[in-house]
N, C-alpha and C positions, 0 to 999 in steps of 0.2 A: 308243317305243310299238310293240308287236308285234301284228300282225294274224294271227288263226288262223281258218281256214275248214274246217268239217266238212260235206262234201257227202254227205247221206244220201238214201235213196230217197224220203222224204216231204218233208223240210225241208233247207235249207242253213242251218247255224247259223254265224254270224259272231261271233267273240270279239275284243274290243279290250282289250289289257292296257296300261293307262296307269300312270303312276308311282304314283298314289294310289287308283286305282279300276279296276274291271273292268266292262265292258259287254258285253252279248250281244244279238244280233238274229236273227230267223228270217225266211227267205225260202222261198217254195214251190219245191220241186224240180219243174221243168217242162222237158221236153226241147225244147219249142217256144220257150222264152225265148232271145232272141239275146244275143250278147256285148255289144252296145250297151245292151240293156236292163239287163244286170247292171252295166254301168258306171254307168248312171243310178241304179240301186238303191244301189250303194255310195256314190256321190257324195252322193245325197240323205240317206242315213242319217247320214253324217258331218256334214252341214250341219244336219240336224234336231236332233242332240244336241250341236251346237256343239263338235265335236271339231276343234280347230285344229292339233294336232300331226300331223306326217307320220310314218307308220310307218317304222321303221328296218329292218323285215324282215317277212316273211309266210311262213306255212306252210299247206299244204293237205292234207287227208285226204279221200279220195273213194272211194265205192263205186258211183259212176255215171260210168263212163269218158266217156260222150258229153258230159257237162257240164264235166268237169275243164278242158279247154283253154279253154273260154269264161271260166270263173272266173279261170284263170291270166292270160289276156290282159286281162281286166277289171281285175284288181289291178295289172298292169303299166301299163295305160293311165291309171288314176286316180291311182296313187301313185308311178309311175315306179320300181318295184322288181320284182325277179324272185323269185317265191315258191319255197320248197322244196316238194317233193311227197313225201309218205310213200309209199315203195315200195322196190323192189330198189336196194340201194346206199346207202340212207340209214342212218345210225347210230341205233339205238334203245337200245343198251345192254342188250338183253334177248335171250338165246338162244332160238330158236324150235325146239321139239321136235316140231313137226308133221312128218309123213312128207314132205310137200312144203310147205316154208315159204311159197312163193309163193301158195298157195291161201288163206292166212289173210287175211281182209278187213283193210284198213288201219285201219278204226275199231276192230276188236277188239284189234289190237296197241297202238294209241294208248291205249285204255282201260286195258289191262294195264299199260302204262308209267306212266300217270298214277296209277293206284291203288298200284302198287308204290313209286313215288317217295314217296307220302304215308305208307304203312303199313310198308314194309320187312318184310313177313311173307307167309306163305302166304295166298292169296286166292282167292275165287270172285267174279268180277265179272259182274253181270247187267245187260244193256242191253236194256230193254224199249221197243221202238218198232215199226217196220214188221215186224221180226222180233224174237224174244226170243233173245238169245244168252247162253250161259253160258261164261265163260272162266276157266281154272284156271291160277294162277301158283304156282310152288313157293316155298318159304321162301328159296331162293337167288336168286330173281328170274328163273326160267326160265318161258317160256310153254309149258305142257304140252299144252293142247288144250281141248276144250270140247264144247258142243252147241248146236244151232240149231233153233228151232221157229217156226212162223208167229206173228206178233203178234196181239194180241186184236182189232184192227180188221180185219185180213185175215180172221180167222175170222167176225167179224160180217158182213162183206161177203159172204163165201161162203155163209153161211147164208141170207141174204135173196135172193141171186142164184140159188141152186141149189134153192130151194123155191118152191112156188106161192103159199103163204099166209102165210109167216112174214115179218114186216116187219124193216127195218133199225132198230135201237133205239139210243138213246144208251148209251154205256158208263158205267155208274155202279153203285155197290153198291146192291142192292135192300134193302128193309127186312127181308126174311126170305129164308133159303135156299130156302124153299118158296114158289114164286110162285103168286099167286092170279089172275093174268091172263097172257095170252100174253107181253106185254111184260116183266112181272116174271120170268116163267119163263126167257125168253131171257137177261135180264140176270143172273139167278142162275147159269145154266149157263155164261155167259161169265166173269163176275167170279169166282165161287167155283171154277169149273173151272180158270181160270188161276192163281188163288191156290194151289190144290191141286197143280197141275203144278209151279209154281215151288218150293213147299215140298218136294215130293217129289224134284225134281231136286237141290235143295241137299243133302238128306239122303243121296241116292244118291251124289252126288259126294264128299261127306265120307267116306262109308263106303269108297269106292273108293280115295281118296288116303291114307286111314288116318292123317291128322294133323289137328290142330286148325287152323282157318283162319278168317279174317274174311270176311264177306260184304258186298260193296259193290254198291249198285244205282245205275244211271244210266239216262238215256233218258226220253222224254216220258211214258211210261205208268207208270214205276216209282214215282212219288210215291204213287199210290193204293194200290199193293201194299205199299209200305214202311209205310204207316200201319196196315196190318192184319196184317202178318207179323212175328212176333218173330224169325224165323230170319234176317232181313236186319238187319245191324248198323249200316250207314251208308248214307245217301243223298247222292249227289254229282251234282246236276243238270248241272254243267258239266265233268264228268270228262274228256270227250273233248277239250275245248278246253284244259284244263290239261295233259293229256297231250301235246298238240301243242306247247305252250310248252316242256315238258321236252325233247322231241325236238329242237326248234329249237335250244335251248341246247347240246345235245350235238353239234350239227353246225356251229355257228358260233363 
């Protein structure tokens, strides 16, 4: 059994790869959570789902450096194994064409590796969560670069925090692009605005790279966009965890 942990800005996603099934869990990313609390969370999750097997290995990807050592030590305490960490020195099998490869977030590389492992083709990978990232992979499996924008929830929070009268609204598709209430108008601006941004970015990236490519979406908010955008070819909710599995296998 392999344990994969993706530490994001909003959630920590834990994936468990058993022989015949795959399980995933979400914990809140909270800088105040202690190492002991993460130990309890991992221990309780495995007991709750009656997972009796002990992991033979673990791998961690993180964009929150303050939490990484807590999770690393929690995994070591609960399962008596030392996890691999995605970072400098780890084999990904993917050349990074960024001007400074160290600047690329671990989650973006992991997504790119996971997507290329499945499709073996030129790709645009969209991860929609705290941020919306667009990552471009060449047909030869090179990480070319991409784009980053604020996620839809960050925009919704900023709108309510920086205005006197506009409320924080649930993120959901309104019945019409033309809102008839303030709430509907905000929902329209957020939802259709982000749909237009994603569609426009995909088209601009395709024009820029000049070759046909597949578009793969992942991340907590991508499901609602995938349902409404024909330009997204595939939705893979656990792409990061499967990418971690691929990287683990390249290093062990």
